C-alpha positions in Angstrom: 0.6 13.9 3.5 -1.3 13.2 -0.2 0.1 9.8 -0.4 -0.8 8.9 3.5 -5.0 10.1 2.5 -5.0 8.0 -0.2 -3.7 4.9 1.0 -6.1 5.5 4.1 -9.0 6.1 1.3 -7.9 2.7 -0.4 -8.0 0.7 3.0 -11.2 1.9 4.2 -12.2 1.1 0.8 -10.6 -2.2 0.7 -12.7 -3.1 4.0 -15.8 -2.6 3.0 -15.9 -3.2 -0.8 -16.2 -7.0 0.0 -19.7 -6.3 2.1 -21.9 -6.6 -0.8 -21.0 -10.2 -2.1 -19.3 -11.3 1.0 -22.9 -13.9 1.9 -22.6 -14.9 -2.2 -19.1 -15.9 -2.0 -19.3 -17.9 0.9 -21.9 -19.8 -0.6 -20.0 -20.5 -3.3 -17.2 -21.5 -1.1 -19.4 -24.1 0.5 -20.3 -22.1 3.5 -23.3 -20.8 5.3 -24.4 -17.0 5.0 -23.0 -16.3 8.7 -19.6 -17.1 7.6 -19.9 -14.0 5.5 -19.6 -11.7 8.8 -16.2 -13.7 9.3 -15.2 -13.3 6.2 -15.2 -9.3 6.6 -14.2 -9.8 10.2 -11.0 -11.0 9.5 -9.5 -7.7 8.4 -10.1 -5.7 11.5 -9.0 -8.6 13.7 -5.8 -8.6 11.7 -5.4 -4.9 11.5 -5.3 -4.7 15.3 -2.3 -7.1 15.6 -1.1 -4.8 12.6 -1.1 -1.3 14.6 1.1 -2.6 17.4 3.7 -3.4 15.1 3.4 -0.4 12.8 3.4 2.0 15.4 7.3 0.7 16.7 8.3 0.2 13.1 7.4 4.1 12.5 9.1 5.4 15.3 12.4 6.0 12.7 10.8 5.5 9.0 7.8 5.8 7.3 8.3 4.6 3.9 8.9 0.9 4.5 5.8 0.4 6.2 3.4 1.8 3.8 5.5 -0.2 1.0 5.1 -3.5 3.3 1.5 -2.9 3.8 0.9 -2.3 -0.1 2.6 -5.7 -0.6 0.1 -7.4 2.0 -2.8 -6.0 0.2 -2.1 -6.3 -3.7 -1.1 -9.9 -2.6 -4.4 -10.6 -0.2 -6.3 -9.0 -2.8 -5.1 -11.1 -5.4 -5.1 -14.4 -3.5 -9.0 -13.7 -1.9 -9.9 -13.3 -5.6 -8.0 -16.9 -6.6 -9.4 -18.3 -3.5 -12.9 -18.7 -5.8 -11.0 -21.0 -8.4 -10.2 -23.9 -5.4 -13.5 -23.4 -3.5 -11.4 -22.7 -0.4 -13.1 -20.6 2.4 -10.5 -21.4 4.7 -8.1 -19.4 1.9 -10.3 -17.0 1.8 -10.5 -15.9 5.3 -6.5 -16.6 5.6 -5.9 -14.0 3.3 -8.7 -11.9 4.3 -6.4 -11.6 7.6 -3.6 -11.1 5.4 -4.8 -7.7 3.8 -5.8 -6.8 7.6 -2.3 -7.3 8.3 -1.7 -4.6 5.5 -3.6 -2.4 7.4 -1.8 0.9 7.1 -4.0 4.0 9.4 -2.2 3.3 12.3 0.9 4.6 9.5 -1.2 7.5 8.3 -2.0 8.7 11.8 1.2 8.3 12.4 2.5 10.2 10.0 -0.2 12.6 10.3 0.9 13.4 13.8 4.4 13.2 13.3 5.0 15.4 10.4 2.2 18.5 10.3 2.3 21.0 12.6 0.2 22.1 15.2 -1.6 24.9 13.3 -3.3 22.7 10.8 -3.4 19.6 12.3 -7.3 19.3 13.6 -8.1 20.2 9.8 -5.5 17.4 8.4 -8.0 15.1 11.2 -10.5 16.3 9.9 -9.7 15.8 6.3 -8.4 11.8 7.3 -12.0 11.5 8.6 -13.3 12.5 5.1 -11.3 10.2 3.5 -12.1 7.2 5.6 -15.9 8.0 5.1 -15.9 8.4 1.4 -13.5 5.2 0.9 -16.1 3.1 3.3 -19.0 4.8 0.7 -17.2 4.0 -2.3 -16.3 0.5 -1.5 -19.7 -1.2 -1.7 -21.0 1.1 -4.6 -17.7 -0.6 -6.3 -18.4 -3.5 -6.0 -22.2 -3.1 -6.7 -20.7 -1.9 -10.2 -18.3 -4.5 -10.7 -21.0 -6.9 -10.0 -22.1 -6.4 -13.6 -18.9 -8.4 -15.0 -18.5 -11.7 -15.7 -16.4 -13.4 -17.3 -12.9 -16.0 -17.7 -9.9 -15.2 -18.7 -7.8 -18.6 -19.5 -4.3 -18.4 -18.3 -2.5 -20.3 -21.5 1.2 -21.0 -19.3 -0.6 -22.2 -16.1 -3.2 -23.7 -18.2 -5.6 -22.1 -15.2 -8.5 -20.0 -15.3 -9.3 -16.5 -13.7 -12.8 -15.7 -12.9 -14.0 -11.8 -12.6 -17.6 -11.9 -11.5 -19.4 -10.3 -8.4 -17.4 -12.5 -5.7 -14.3 -12.4 -7.6 -14.2 -8.7 -8.8 -13.6 -6.6 -5.7 -10.1 -8.3 -5.1 -9.4 -8.2 -8.5 -10.3 -4.5 -8.7 -8.4 -3.6 -5.1 -5.7 -5.4 -6.6 -5.2 -3.0 -9.2 -5.8 -0.1 -7.4 -3.2 -1.3 -4.5 -0.7 -2.0 -7.3 -1.1 1.4 -8.8 -0.7 3.0 -5.2 2.0 1.2 -4.8 4.1 1.9 -7.6 3.3 5.8 -7.4 4.7 5.4 -3.6 7.7 3.7 -4.6 
């Protein structure tokens, strides 16, 4: 139950962490300001589709859907940040959609409904609401804090550079957080 709630927190944090930098990011990728809203909106659109798939998949098991969700979140955040190197808006939009496919709030709701007894279900749902609100509030706050960092890491083997700045920092940060969560879940 704790891991489910932690996953919901991270998901909401991941959803909102790109808001402060989305306009700046799409501008750096060569698009107009309005594309920032599209960048933000790709995640909930994909979550709609993933909710259907996860609802069927969680009829028998929870761990596998959770792990697939985590893999989508880790890889999506890494590629989201790497889109800056390629100056590709379409790449950023596609991986935000991919990140949305990792939306595990449906899995969490299903887990709560199936595993908690009636006497505490209302309390657990209230706790889920608090976790969602906290993640939604901390996402933009973390993005603001990450905007203070600006550096480049040279990768000698691939001869590429990884940028960590206000636009890519949220993706790198969330990739690390989802990696830690995935390892713990495993």
